[in-house]
TORFI-883692 format. One line per 2 residues: number of its first residue (from 1); their letters; for each residue x, y negated, z of N, C-alpha, C. Coordinates in pm, 1 decimal. Atoms other than C-alpha are relative to their C-alpha. Example, Ala and Ser with C-alpha at 12.3 -4.5 7.8 and 13.67 -1.06 7.14 Angstrom:
! residues 2
1 = AS = 89.0/119.0/0.0/1230.0/450.0/780.0/90.0/-120.0/0.0 ~ -82.0/119.0/-6.0/1367.0/106.0/714.0/-77.0/-109.0/73.0 .
This chain:
! residues 231
1 = XX = 84.3/119.0/0.0/0.0/0.0/0.0/87.4/-123.4/0.0 ~ -78.2/122.1/8.1/131.5/-347.2/-85.4/-22.7/-85.7/123.6 .
3 = XX = 15.4/90.7/-113.2/175.5/-628.3/166.2/-137.7/-65.7/-1.7 ~ 133.4/61.8/11.4/-144.4/-784.8/33.1/-105.8/97.6/49.6 .
5 = XX = 95.0/-101.4/-45.0/-331.5/-459.1/86.1/3.8/19.1/151.0 ~ -14.0/-14.5/-144.3/-194.4/-428.9/440.3/-66.1/-117.0/71.8 .
7 = XX = 60.9/118.5/-61.7/-304.2/-784.1/521.4/-152.3/6.2/-7.4 ~ 144.8/-12.2/13.9/-652.9/-719.7/387.4/-55.4/100.7/99.8 .
9 = XX = 43.3/-102.8/-95.7/-681.4/-407.0/598.6/1.6/-57.1/141.7 ~ -11.3/56.1/-134.0/-562.7/-591.7/908.9/-107.0/-104.7/27.1 .
11 = XX = 103.9/101.4/-19.1/-804.7/-881.2/857.4/-135.8/66.7/21.4 ~ 124.7/-73.3/-18.8/-1089.9/-632.8/823.9/-11.5/56.7/140.7 .
13 = XX = 0.5/-57.4/-134.6/-991.6/-462.6/1148.4/-13.4/-109.4/106.2 ~ 8.9/111.8/-94.7/-950.1/-797.3/1324.5/-144.2/-47.6/14.5 .
15 = XX = 138.7/45.5/-4.0/-1305.0/-901.0/1232.5/-88.5/97.3/76.1 ~ 76.4/-98.7/-75.5/-1439.5/-575.6/1373.2/29.6/-10.5/149.8 .
17 = XX = -37.7/10.5/-141.1/-1247.3/-621.7/1698.6/-55.8/-125.8/64.8 ~ 58.1/122.7/-54.2/-1387.8/-972.9/1738.7/-136.1/26.2/65.1 .
19 = XX = 132.4/-32.9/-53.8/-1722.8/-806.6/1817.9/9.0/71.6/134.9 ~ -17.2/-79.2/-121.6/-1577.0/-611.2/2110.9/27.7/-88.7/121.4 .
21 = XX = -17.6/77.3/-122.8/-1582.5/-734.5/2471.7/127.3/36.4/75.7 ~ -109.2/-51.4/-82.0/-1290.7/-529.3/2604.4/138.4/-33.3/-55.9 .
23 = XX = -129.0/37.5/56.9/-1018.4/-678.2/2385.9/-7.7/-143.4/-52.5 ~ -8.3/138.3/46.3/-908.4/-1031.5/2305.4/124.9/-12.9/-86.1 .
25 = XX = -112.7/9.6/92.9/-691.1/-1077.7/1997.6/23.7/-146.1/-35.4 ~ -40.4/134.7/39.6/-505.7/-1404.7/1948.9/86.0/15.7/-124.9 .
27 = XX = -63.0/-29.7/128.5/-413.2/-1402.0/1583.7/41.7/-127.1/-73.0 ~ -50.3/106.8/86.5/-198.3/-1635.1/1376.8/0.1/55.2/-142.1 .
29 = XX = 11.7/-53.4/135.9/-297.0/-1578.7/1015.6/127.3/-19.9/-81.6 ~ -127.8/17.8/67.6/47.0/-1701.9/912.9/100.6/106.9/42.7 .
31 = XX = -86.5/-109.3/-47.4/199.3/-1414.6/1108.4/-89.1/119.8/28.5 ~ 104.6/-100.8/-13.1/-59.8/-1145.7/1045.8/52.7/135.1/46.7 .
33 = XX = -55.4/-129.5/-38.9/179.3/-858.5/1118.1/41.3/6.4/146.6 ~ -33.8/2.0/-142.0/219.4/-958.9/1482.5/-120.7/-51.3/78.3 .
35 = XX = 120.5/34.7/-74.0/-81.8/-956.9/1712.0/28.9/-15.3/148.5 ~ -2.8/17.1/-144.8/-106.9/-1093.7/2065.2/-135.0/48.6/52.5 .
37 = XX = 122.4/-67.9/-42.7/-360.4/-882.8/2253.2/-18.9/-9.3/150.4 ~ 40.6/-11.9/-139.8/-544.2/-899.3/2581.9/-87.4/123.3/11.6 .
39 = XX = 72.8/-126.7/-13.1/-652.4/-543.8/2668.8/-60.5/5.2/140.2 ~ 70.1/7.9/-128.0/-915.5/-540.5/2943.3/-48.9/136.7/45.9 .
41 = XX = 52.1/-122.8/-60.6/-1003.2/-257.2/3177.8/-128.5/-37.4/72.9 ~ 130.7/31.2/-58.2/-1374.6/-281.8/3254.0/-65.8/133.2/33.1 .
43 = XX = 44.0/-134.5/-38.6/-1441.4/41.5/3436.6/14.1/13.1/151.6 ~ -3.3/-3.1/-146.3/-1535.7/59.0/3805.3/64.6/127.4/54.6 .
45 = XX = -62.1/-125.3/-44.4/-1400.4/415.8/3822.3/151.2/0.3/-19.9 ~ -142.8/5.1/30.3/-1053.3/306.6/3708.8/77.1/-72.1/110.1 .
47 = XX = -87.4/67.9/-95.7/-769.2/216.5/3943.8/49.0/-133.3/-55.8 ~ -42.6/124.3/65.0/-685.4/-56.7/3690.6/-118.1/-93.0/-30.7 .
49 = XX = 119.7/78.5/29.4/-1038.7/-200.6/3689.6/24.0/-149.3/22.0 ~ -14.3/145.3/-8.9/-1045.8/-573.9/3623.6/128.6/-54.3/-58.9 .
51 = XX = -128.9/45.0/53.9/-702.6/-584.2/3461.1/-15.6/-69.4/-134.6 ~ -12.6/65.2/130.7/-618.0/-814.4/3172.3/146.5/16.3/-40.5 .
53 = XX = -137.3/-32.2/35.6/-308.4/-662.7/3017.1/38.6/-65.5/-133.5 ~ -51.6/60.6/122.9/-123.2/-879.1/2768.8/91.2/100.5/-69.5 .
55 = XX = -79.2/-95.3/78.0/32.2/-676.7/2489.9/28.3/-58.3/-137.3 ~ -37.8/43.8/134.4/188.0/-711.1/2149.0/-2.2/120.7/-93.9 .
57 = XX = -0.6/-103.7/103.0/120.1/-503.6/1839.2/64.9/-57.8/-124.5 ~ -64.0/43.4/124.0/336.5/-525.4/1530.4/-24.3/104.5/-108.5 .
59 = XX = 30.0/-84.7/115.1/277.7/-384.7/1183.7/102.4/-26.1/-109.6 ~ -85.8/18.6/116.6/481.1/-331.7/869.0/-89.2/-23.8/-121.7 .
61 = XX = 78.6/21.8/121.5/374.8/-415.8/514.6/-43.6/132.8/-62.6 ~ 45.6/-132.0/46.7/324.8/-39.0/469.1/-118.7/52.1/81.8 .
63 = XX = 117.6/-38.3/-77.1/38.5/-31.3/719.0/-118.1/19.1/-95.6 ~ 11.0/-91.5/-113.9/-173.8/182.6/754.2/76.7/131.5/-15.1 .
65 = XX = -76.1/-125.0/15.3/68.8/448.2/626.3/106.7/11.7/107.5 ~ -91.4/1.4/-114.0/318.3/344.4/892.9/-79.5/-39.1/124.2 .
67 = XX = 72.0/36.6/-122.4/193.1/332.2/1252.7/45.8/-135.3/52.8 ~ -42.2/123.6/-65.4/197.4/5.3/1444.9/85.0/31.7/122.9 .
69 = XX = -65.9/-14.9/-129.3/404.8/-49.4/1756.7/-83.7/-73.0/103.8 ~ 78.9/60.8/-107.7/251.9/-138.3/2091.5/89.2/-15.2/122.3 .
71 = XX = -84.2/25.4/-117.5/414.9/-295.3/2395.3/-74.0/-91.0/97.2 ~ 56.2/86.4/-103.6/274.5/-429.2/2722.9/102.2/-107.8/37.4 .
73 = XX = -89.7/110.5/-35.5/417.2/-768.1/2818.0/31.4/-2.1/149.3 ~ -19.8/-4.0/-144.7/381.3/-706.1/3191.9/34.5/143.9/41.4 .
75 = XX = -34.5/-135.8/-44.0/547.8/-405.8/3366.2/-120.3/69.6/64.3 ~ 109.8/-79.0/-56.0/296.8/-132.7/3449.7/57.9/132.2/48.9 .
77 = XX = -47.5/-124.9/-58.4/380.3/154.7/3683.6/-95.2/110.7/-42.5 ~ 87.2/-101.7/59.1/240.8/445.4/3484.0/87.5/110.3/-60.2 .
79 = XX = -83.5/-110.2/49.9/369.7/791.8/3384.1/35.8/-9.7/-148.2 ~ -23.2/1.9/144.7/345.2/717.4/3010.0/37.8/-136.7/-54.3 .
81 = XX = -44.2/132.7/42.6/474.0/359.2/3002.0/144.1/-20.5/44.7 ~ -140.9/24.7/-30.3/846.0/282.8/2980.8/16.2/-133.0/74.6 .
83 = XX = -23.1/125.6/-72.9/995.6/6.3/3197.6/-7.1/-124.6/-87.7 ~ 5.6/116.9/88.0/1013.0/-220.9/2890.6/-141.4/-26.0/-53.9 .
85 = XX = 138.3/22.4/40.7/634.5/-188.7/2837.6/-46.4/84.2/-117.6 ~ 41.1/-84.4/111.8/638.7/50.8/2543.4/-77.7/121.6/51.9 .
87 = XX = 87.4/-109.8/-40.2/375.7/325.0/2556.2/39.4/127.2/-73.8 ~ -28.4/-130.4/60.4/456.4/690.6/2496.2/-133.2/70.9/-21.7 .
89 = XX = 128.2/-60.4/32.9/147.5/817.5/2317.8/7.5/55.0/-141.6 ~ -15.6/-71.0/127.3/114.9/1059.8/2027.8/-51.9/-78.9/-119.1 .
91 = XX = 63.8/67.4/112.0/-109.8/839.9/1815.2/90.7/-106.3/-63.1 ~ -93.2/99.5/54.6/175.3/589.3/1770.1/123.3/62.7/-64.6 .
93 = XX = -113.7/-69.2/61.0/417.7/853.3/1644.6/-25.7/21.9/-148.9 ~ 9.9/-11.4/145.8/488.3/888.2/1272.3/-80.2/123.0/-40.7 .
95 = XX = 83.4/-112.9/44.7/258.0/1119.4/1070.7/78.8/130.5/-12.1 ~ -62.2/-131.1/16.3/326.4/1492.6/1053.0/24.9/68.3/133.1 .
97 = XX = -26.6/-76.8/-120.5/401.8/1766.0/1300.7/144.4/-19.4/45.7 ~ -133.6/10.7/-57.3/699.6/1751.8/1534.2/25.9/125.8/81.5 .
99 = XX = -26.4/-127.0/-67.5/835.6/2092.6/1630.1/68.3/-21.2/134.6 ~ -74.8/23.4/-123.2/1060.0/1944.4/1897.4/-93.3/-38.3/115.6 .
101 = XX = 91.7/44.2/-105.1/780.1/1773.4/2090.3/-122.2/90.9/11.6 ~ 118.3/-85.1/-0.9/513.1/2025.9/1996.4/-127.6/-72.0/-39.8 .
103 = XX = 117.8/76.5/41.1/279.8/1751.0/1875.7/-47.5/46.4/-137.7 ~ 57.1/-37.7/127.3/45.0/1852.8/1598.9/-35.7/-123.4/-81.6 .
105 = XX = 24.8/113.2/89.5/-30.5/1636.7/1297.8/-127.0/-75.2/36.8 ~ 126.3/66.8/-31.9/-387.3/1565.3/1411.6/6.3/-81.6/128.9 .
107 = XX = -18.1/79.4/-121.2/-252.8/1417.2/1737.7/78.3/-127.4/-27.5 ~ -88.1/111.9/31.4/-19.2/1173.8/1564.8/-69.3/-98.2/-94.5 .
109 = XX = 56.0/104.0/85.5/-72.1/870.4/1347.6/-36.9/52.9/-137.8 ~ 37.1/-24.3/139.0/-254.5/893.1/1016.4/-66.0/-126.6/-52.0 .
111 = XX = 63.1/121.4/55.7/-387.5/625.0/777.0/-147.8/-12.1/34.0 ~ 140.6/5.5/-39.9/-736.5/715.9/900.1/-17.2/-67.0/136.1 .
113 = XX = 5.1/68.5/-129.3/-648.8/567.8/1238.9/-0.6/-150.8/-23.3 ~ 0.2/145.3/10.0/-664.8/198.4/1312.2/32.2/-62.9/134.1 .
115 = XX = -32.9/72.3/-122.2/-600.3/-68.6/1573.0/-94.6/38.7/113.7 ~ 96.9/-30.7/-104.8/-920.7/4.4/1761.6/22.2/141.1/55.3 .
117 = XX = -27.2/-136.6/-44.6/-838.6/376.9/1775.0/117.9/2.2/97.1 ~ -118.7/5.9/-85.9/-498.6/298.4/1923.9/-35.1/-59.7/135.8 .
119 = XX = 31.3/68.7/-125.3/-635.6/57.8/2184.1/-89.5/85.0/89.8 ~ 87.2/-86.6/-79.3/-909.8/294.9/2294.5/78.9/118.2/57.3 .
121 = XX = -82.7/-111.6/-47.8/-656.8/578.0/2321.9/86.7/-42.9/117.1 ~ -84.4/50.7/-108.5/-433.9/362.2/2541.6/-82.0/-22.3/126.1 .
123 = XX = 87.2/17.9/-116.4/-724.6/270.7/2769.3/-29.7/134.4/67.0 ~ 24.4/-133.3/-55.5/-802.4/640.1/2810.9/125.3/53.2/69.6 .
125 = XX = -126.1/-47.9/-56.6/-436.9/715.2/2877.9/28.8/-64.4/135.9 ~ -24.5/67.9/-126.6/-424.4/457.8/3159.1/-60.4/79.0/116.8 .
127 = XX = 68.4/-70.9/-106.9/-670.8/665.4/3361.6/21.4/150.8/-4.2 ~ -21.8/-144.2/13.0/-571.8/1009.7/3236.4/139.4/25.0/-57.5 .
129 = XX = -136.9/-10.5/51.4/-192.5/1017.8/3207.2/42.5/143.3/-27.3 ~ -63.8/-128.9/29.5/11.7/1301.6/3062.3/129.2/6.5/81.6 .
131 = XX = -114.9/-0.5/-91.3/259.5/1397.3/3333.6/95.5/115.6/-23.5 ~ -90.1/-112.8/25.1/419.9/1704.8/3182.3/135.5/-47.0/-52.6 .
133 = XX = -126.9/56.8/48.1/684.2/1490.5/3007.1/-10.3/-151.8/7.6 ~ 25.8/142.9/-19.8/651.6/1141.4/3155.6/112.4/-90.3/-48.8 .
135 = XX = -97.8/103.4/35.8/821.2/828.1/3028.1/55.6/-64.3/126.9 ~ -41.8/50.8/-130.4/837.1/711.8/3390.7/-15.6/115.1/100.0 .
137 = XX = 3.1/-120.1/-84.5/930.7/1010.7/3606.6/-54.2/-30.6/139.4 ~ 45.7/34.9/-135.5/872.6/832.2/3939.6/-151.4/-17.0/3.5 .
139 = XX = 144.9/18.7/5.4/521.1/732.6/3834.6/-70.8/134.0/-16.2 ~ 59.2/-132.0/19.6/449.3/1085.8/3718.6/-3.2/80.5/129.2 .
141 = XX = -7.8/-73.8/-126.6/562.8/1234.5/4051.3/-99.4/-57.5/100.6 ~ 91.3/63.0/-95.9/363.5/982.3/4255.2/-145.5/29.2/-37.1 .
143 = XX = 136.1/-29.9/44.6/51.9/1038.5/4044.8/-37.9/143.2/38.8 ~ 25.9/-141.4/-30.4/82.7/1412.1/4102.0/-9.4/25.7/150.4 .
145 = XX = -13.4/-36.4/-141.6/176.4/1411.5/4471.8/-70.7/-92.7/98.2 ~ 62.5/95.0/-93.5/21.5/1098.4/4623.9/-88.6/-96.1/-79.6 .
147 = XX = 89.7/79.3/86.2/-274.2/972.5/4423.7/-45.1/-129.8/68.5 ~ 45.3/119.8/-71.4/-379.8/727.2/4694.1/101.9/-113.0/-13.3 .
149 = XX = -104.3/102.1/12.0/-46.8/545.2/4687.2/14.1/-45.7/-145.1 ~ -6.3/35.8/142.4/-39.7/557.9/4307.3/-112.2/-97.7/-35.7 .
151 = XX = 113.8/87.7/29.3/-386.7/401.9/4288.7/18.1/-138.4/61.3 ~ -25.7/129.4/-64.0/-279.9/128.5/4530.4/93.6/-84.2/-86.8 .
153 = XX = -91.1/70.8/90.5/6.0/37.3/4294.8/-75.0/-48.2/-125.2 ~ 77.1/36.0/118.6/-234.9/38.3/4001.5/-90.0/-119.9/27.4 .
155 = XX = 88.0/111.6/-35.8/-478.0/-194.5/4180.3/79.7/-129.9/13.9 ~ -85.3/118.1/-14.9/-193.2/-432.9/4266.8/41.8/-53.1/-136.7 .
157 = XX = -36.8/40.0/135.8/-84.6/-434.8/3900.7/-117.4/-67.9/-69.5 ~ 119.2/58.7/61.0/-440.5/-505.2/3787.7/-25.1/-140.6/53.8 .
159 = XX = 21.5/131.2/-60.5/-469.6/-793.5/4033.5/101.2/-101.4/-52.8 ~ -104.2/90.8/50.3/-138.4/-944.2/3918.4/-24.2/-38.2/-145.1 .
161 = XX = 21.1/26.0/143.0/-240.6/-916.7/3554.1/-101.5/-110.9/-25.7 ~ 102.1/103.6/18.1/-528.7/-1160.6/3608.7/61.8/-138.5/-19.6 .
163 = XX = -69.9/126.6/22.4/-270.6/-1438.9/3604.2/19.0/-26.4/-149.1 ~ -19.5/13.7/144.2/-245.8/-1375.2/3228.7/-129.5/-29.9/-76.0 .
165 = XX = 126.5/31.9/66.9/-613.5/-1445.6/3157.8/8.3/-142.3/-55.1 ~ -9.3/134.5/58.7/-621.9/-1741.0/2915.3/-93.8/-99.3/69.0 .
167 = XX = 81.5/103.9/-62.4/-755.2/-2066.6/3054.2/-132.8/-14.5/-74.1 ~ 132.4/14.5/60.2/-1127.5/-2092.8/2994.7/-61.3/130.2/-47.4 .
169 = XX = 52.3/-129.4/44.2/-1161.8/-1724.4/2907.9/-74.4/65.9/115.4 ~ 80.5/-64.3/-103.3/-1437.0/-1545.6/3099.8/5.9/151.3/-16.9 .
171 = XX = -9.3/-146.2/3.9/-1373.4/-1181.9/3181.7/-139.9/59.9/1.4 ~ 131.4/-65.9/-1.2/-1672.6/-963.2/3095.5/-14.4/90.3/120.9 .
173 = XX = 26.5/-86.4/-114.4/-1835.4/-773.3/3379.3/-36.1/141.1/-45.3 ~ 40.7/-129.3/52.7/-1959.8/-490.7/3157.8/18.1/0.5/-150.7 .
175 = XX = -10.1/-12.3/145.8/-1914.6/-359.0/2805.4/-121.0/73.4/-54.4 ~ 119.1/-71.4/44.5/-2255.7/-196.5/2791.9/-73.3/-79.8/-106.9 .
177 = XX = 75.7/62.5/106.6/-2454.6/-266.3/2478.8/-144.5/-18.2/45.5 ~ 141.1/19.4/-29.2/-2814.7/-385.9/2479.3/-72.3/133.9/-12.0 .
179 = XX = 71.5/-127.9/7.8/-3061.4/-102.8/2543.0/-62.2/19.6/-137.1 ~ 56.5/-25.0/132.8/-3184.1/64.6/2225.8/-148.5/-31.3/-3.7 .
181 = XX = 141.9/27.7/18.3/-3521.3/-27.5/2085.7/-78.7/127.8/25.7 ~ 79.8/-117.2/-32.8/-3790.6/203.5/2218.2/-57.5/62.1/-125.6 .
183 = XX = 52.0/-73.7/114.2/-3882.0/468.8/1966.3/-131.6/63.6/39.4 ~ 130.4/-59.8/-28.0/-4241.5/587.1/1944.6/17.0/148.3/25.4 .
185 = XX = -8.7/-141.7/-31.3/-4272.3/923.9/2113.3/-78.8/80.6/-102.2 ~ 64.1/-78.1/105.5/-4353.7/1185.9/1854.2/-134.7/57.2/43.4 .
187 = XX = 124.0/-60.9/-46.5/-4619.1/1355.1/2070.4/-111.9/-103.0/6.3 ~ 101.3/105.1/-6.7/-4797.9/1028.7/2138.6/-45.7/-40.9/-138.0 .
189 = XX = 32.5/41.4/136.7/-4779.3/937.7/1773.0/-101.1/95.6/-62.7 ~ 89.6/-96.5/63.5/-4940.7/1260.9/1658.1/-134.1/8.1/71.8 .
191 = XX = 126.9/-0.1/-71.8/-5202.3/1251.4/1934.1/-88.8/-114.1/-45.8 ~ 75.9/113.8/48.6/-5303.3/904.3/1818.8/-57.2/28.9/-136.7 .
193 = XX = 46.6/-30.5/133.4/-5324.8/1027.3/1464.6/-117.6/97.2/4.0 ~ 109.0/-96.8/-10.7/-5544.1/1318.6/1572.6/-127.9/-67.7/44.0 .
195 = XX = 118.2/69.6/-48.5/-5777.4/1085.9/1762.9/-63.4/-84.0/-110.3 ~ 50.3/89.6/102.6/-5803.1/855.8/1465.4/-67.1/73.7/-112.9 .
197 = XX = 57.5/-61.8/119.4/-5861.1/1096.0/1180.4/8.2/151.8/-2.5 ~ -4.7/-146.2/-5.8/-5812.5/1455.1/1299.6/74.5/58.4/-118.4 .
199 = XX = -87.6/-43.5/109.0/-5520.6/1506.8/1056.2/-65.8/-21.3/-136.4 ~ 48.1/34.8/133.8/-5684.4/1329.6/765.1/-150.1/-10.5/-7.4 .
201 = XX = 145.6/10.0/1.9/-6052.3/1353.5/858.6/-41.9/-112.0/92.5 ~ 38.1/114.4/-79.2/-6182.1/1016.6/976.2/-140.5/18.8/53.8 .
203 = XX = 134.5/-6.1/-54.4/-6503.1/946.3/1169.7/-103.8/-7.4/-111.2 ~ 93.9/16.1/110.5/-6671.1/838.8/848.8/-14.4/130.2/-77.2 .
205 = XX = 8.5/-126.3/72.0/-6579.2/1169.1/686.4/-81.8/100.0/78.6 ~ 79.3/-88.1/-81.9/-6732.1/1347.4/984.1/-148.8/-28.7/-18.3 .
207 = XX = 139.7/37.2/21.5/-7056.1/1151.4/934.6/-49.2/51.0/-133.4 ~ 37.6/-48.0/132.4/-7055.2/1242.2/567.7/-29.4/149.1/3.9 .
209 = XX = 22.2/-142.9/-8.9/-7024.3/1609.5/658.1/-134.2/29.3/64.6 ~ 128.0/-19.5/-65.8/-7318.7/1578.8/894.4/-115.2/-29.1/-94.7 .
211 = XX = 103.8/35.6/95.7/-7524.5/1404.1/624.6/-17.9/110.2/-102.8 ~ 7.1/-104.7/101.0/-7435.9/1672.3/373.8/-68.8/123.9/55.1 .
213 = XX = 63.6/-115.4/-60.8/-7537.3/1946.0/617.3/-149.3/-22.6/14.0 ~ 141.4/32.2/-12.7/-7865.6/1765.2/682.7/-72.9/10.7/-131.1 .
215 = XX = 61.2/-7.1/131.9/-7933.9/1732.5/311.7/-18.5/144.7/-44.1 ~ 8.7/-141.2/38.2/-7861.0/2102.6/258.5/-117.4/66.2/70.9 .
217 = XX = 109.7/-59.4/-74.6/-8102.7/2197.0/534.9/-134.8/-45.9/-54.9 ~ 123.8/54.4/55.2/-8367.2/1966.4/384.4/-36.3/70.1/-129.6 .
219 = XX = 25.1/-69.2/126.2/-8328.3/2127.3/43.0/-45.9/142.9/23.8 ~ 37.0/-138.1/-28.5/-8349.4/2474.3/194.9/-145.0/9.4/46.4 .
221 = XX = 138.7/-2.5/-48.1/-8676.5/2388.4/374.7/-98.6/-24.7/-112.2 ~ 87.0/26.1/113.7/-8828.0/2247.7/53.9/-14.9/124.8/-85.7 .
223 = XX = 3.5/-123.4/79.4/-8739.6/2567.3/-133.2/-88.8/104.2/67.0 ~ 80.1/-97.7/-73.0/-8899.4/2778.0/141.5/-149.0/-32.3/-13.0 .
225 = XX = 140.6/40.5/13.3/-9222.4/2573.0/124.4/-55.2/35.7/-137.7 ~ 43.8/-29.3/136.1/-9238.6/2615.4/-252.2/-23.0/147.8/-19.6 .
227 = XX = 16.7/-144.1/12.2/-9194.8/2990.2/-224.5/-129.9/46.0/66.9 ~ 122.2/-36.3/-70.5/-9479.1/3012.7/29.3/-124.2/-34.1/-81.3 .
229 = XX = 113.5/41.6/81.8/-9713.3/2816.5/-199.8/-21.3/96.1/-115.3 ~ 10.7/-91.4/112.2/-9636.8/3048.3/-491.6/-59.6/132.4/42.4 .
231 = X = 56.0/-122.7/-50.2/-9723.2/3347.5/-276.8/-148.4/-18.6/31.4 .
């Protein structure tokens, strides 16, 4: 893909991310291959709840065939985050299988992935770290052996990160979408239809049937009278 194609793809992804509440992208269109990101943790079950993590994503002119890079600007004590803020996560690794790490191709980067996929994966990783081969061994050991102390460190990091919230920016309290429009219950719908026309037979059609039956009976009685007279 050419540089123009990469820029078009990135602008499309940026416009989609603008609709999301859990991420804030500060973008300079003159430097489209370098994004300044505010990644928010809005999850009451997370030890990092309330955090506003500043990060930087960079892209090459071969995006989306080449994966982006991601780096937190503030140190985060986490099993899968290096001291310099880089994140060890499979989705940011080059396409293809890696026999040495054991990562399969479907776990690594592919052109079908995108910025939003990466960010969501990182948010999930914050609360569900991979500790079998940690980037930060001390964090991995603490997470495994003393979760209470680990969570206390995470909460302190989240609190400190609030200093990076841009002036005038209001942190969302929830990322829940508006409730879906109520759909007519199928049973109620069909019951109403039955009451109205008994699956296609309306009240008027019922009256017509009664009239027809009455007319038939009237004709039958007239025929009987005529037969009696003839006898």
